[in-house]
C-alpha positions in Angstrom: 4.2 -10.0 -18.6 1.3 -7.8 -17.6 0.2 -4.8 -19.6 -1.9 -1.8 -18.5 -5.1 -1.4 -20.4 -7.1 1.8 -20.8 -10.3 2.1 -22.8 -11.7 5.5 -23.6 -15.0 6.3 -25.3 -14.7 9.0 -27.9 -17.3 11.1 -29.9 -15.2 11.2 -33.1 -13.1 8.1 -33.9 -11.1 9.5 -36.8 -10.3 12.7 -35.0 -9.2 10.7 -31.9 -7.1 8.3 -34.0 -5.2 11.3 -35.4 -4.7 12.8 -31.9 -3.4 9.6 -30.3 -1.3 8.7 -33.4 0.5 12.0 -32.8 0.7 11.5 -29.1 2.1 8.0 -29.2 4.1 8.5 -32.4 2.6 5.3 -33.8 -0.4 4.2 -35.8 -3.0 2.0 -34.2 -2.4 -1.8 -34.5 -6.1 -2.4 -34.9 -8.6 -0.1 -36.7 -12.3 -0.9 -37.2 -15.3 1.3 -38.0 -16.0 1.9 -34.3 -12.8 1.0 -32.6 -9.0 1.4 -32.6 -6.2 -0.1 -30.4 -2.6 0.6 -29.8 -0.4 -2.1 -28.3 2.5 0.1 -27.0 5.8 -1.0 -25.5 6.8 2.5 -24.2 4.7 2.9 -22.1 3.6 -0.8 -21.9 -0.1 -0.3 -22.4 -3.0 -1.7 -24.4 -4.8 1.6 -25.2 -8.2 1.4 -26.9 -10.8 3.9 -28.1 -14.3 3.3 -29.3 -17.7 4.8 -30.1 -20.0 2.5 -28.2 -22.9 4.9 -27.4 -21.6 5.8 -24.0 -20.5 9.0 -22.4 -17.2 10.2 -23.7 -14.2 9.6 -21.3 -12.5 6.8 -19.6 -14.8 3.7 -19.7 -12.6 1.3 -17.7 -9.0 0.5 -16.7 -7.5 -3.0 -16.8 -4.6 -5.3 -16.7 -4.0 -7.7 -19.6 -2.2 -10.9 -18.8 -0.5 -13.5 -20.9 -2.1 -16.7 -19.5 -5.2 -18.1 -17.9 -3.1 -18.8 -14.8 -2.1 -15.1 -14.4 -5.8 -14.2 -14.8 -6.7 -16.7 -12.1 -4.1 -15.2 -9.7 -5.3 -11.6 -10.2 -9.0 -12.7 -9.8 -8.1 -14.6 -6.6 -6.3 -11.6 -5.1 -9.3 -9.4 -5.8 -11.6 -12.0 -4.2 -9.2 -12.4 -1.2 -9.4 -8.6 -0.7 -13.2 -9.0 -0.3 -14.1 -7.5 -3.7 -17.1 -8.9 -5.6 -16.0 -9.8 -9.1 -17.9 -10.7 -12.2 -16.2 -13.4 -14.2 -16.7 -14.1 -17.9 -15.4 -17.0 -19.9 -14.9 -17.1 -23.7 -16.4 -13.6 -24.1 -16.2 -11.6 -27.4 -15.2 -8.1 -26.8 -13.2 -5.5 -28.7 -12.8 -7.8 -31.7 -11.1 -10.4 -29.5 -11.9 -13.6 -27.5 -11.1 -13.4 -23.8 -11.6 -14.6 -20.3 -12.2 -11.8 -17.9 -12.8 -10.8 -14.3 -14.4 -7.4 -13.6 -14.5 -5.4 -10.3 -15.2 -1.9 -9.2 -12.6 -0.3 -7.0 -13.7 1.5 -3.8 -14.2 4.8 -5.7 -16.4 3.0 -8.3 -13.8 2.8 -11.1 -14.4 -0.2 -13.3 -11.4 -2.6 -13.6 -11.0 -5.4 -16.0 -8.4 -8.2 -15.8 -8.3 -10.3 -18.9 -6.5 -13.0 -20.9 -7.0 -12.7 -24.7 -6.7 -16.0 -26.6 -8.0 -15.2 -30.0 -9.4 -12.7 -32.5 -13.1 -12.1 -33.3 -14.8 -10.6 -36.4 -17.3 -8.6 -34.3 -16.9 -6.1 -31.5 -19.1 -8.1 -29.2 -22.5 -7.6 -27.6 -22.9 -5.1 -24.9 -24.3 -6.6 -21.7 -25.6 -4.7 -18.7 -24.5 -6.5 -15.5 -26.6 -6.4 -12.4 -23.5 -6.7 -10.1 -20.2 -4.9 -10.1 -19.3 -3.6 -12.5 -22.6 -1.8 -13.1 -22.1 -2.4 -16.8 -19.5 -4.1 -19.0 -18.1 -3.3 -22.4 -18.7 -6.8 -23.6 -21.2 -9.6 -23.9 -20.4 -13.2 -23.1 -20.6 -15.9 -25.8 -22.4 -17.9 -23.2 -23.8 -15.5 -20.6 -25.1 -18.4 -18.5 -21.5 -19.4 -17.8 -20.6 -16.0 -16.4 -20.5 -16.3 -12.7 -20.6 -13.9 -9.8 -17.7 -14.8 -7.4 -16.6 -13.6 -4.0 
C-alpha cells in the first residue's frame, strides 16, 4: 500500500497543530517539540508539519511505501524517465529511520519516495545536497553511502 506524504514548514507549531487537528478531526499520531505527524486513512496520507528554520509552506511531497522492494520500483521508474535521483540509505529523518530516493519534478517541486523501517530519537541532521533536490529535509546516518543515480 502506498500513502501520499506532504510535509509543510510552519512558523508556529502549536497553532498549526490546533488547526490541523480541527481540519482532520484527529489528533496527531506523533508530536515532538519541533514536529507533528498525522497518519490518516481518510484521505490516506502521511501529513507532517515542522519548524526546521525554512520558509513556511510546502517543503516537499512524497510517496511512502511499505517495503524496500516498492521503494526500488518507484526509484527505478524515476530513473527510467530520465530523472536524476538522490538515494539515501538508513537515514534518520522526522524521528524515523528510512531509505529514500529524492527527485525534483519538471517544475522544481521536491519529491521524496521512502520506506520507513524504524523509529529514531532525534529529528535527523539537515543536509544540503548539491544535486536534485537542491536540499533535503534529512541527513544520512552514513552520507558517504548516499549515491547519485541516473
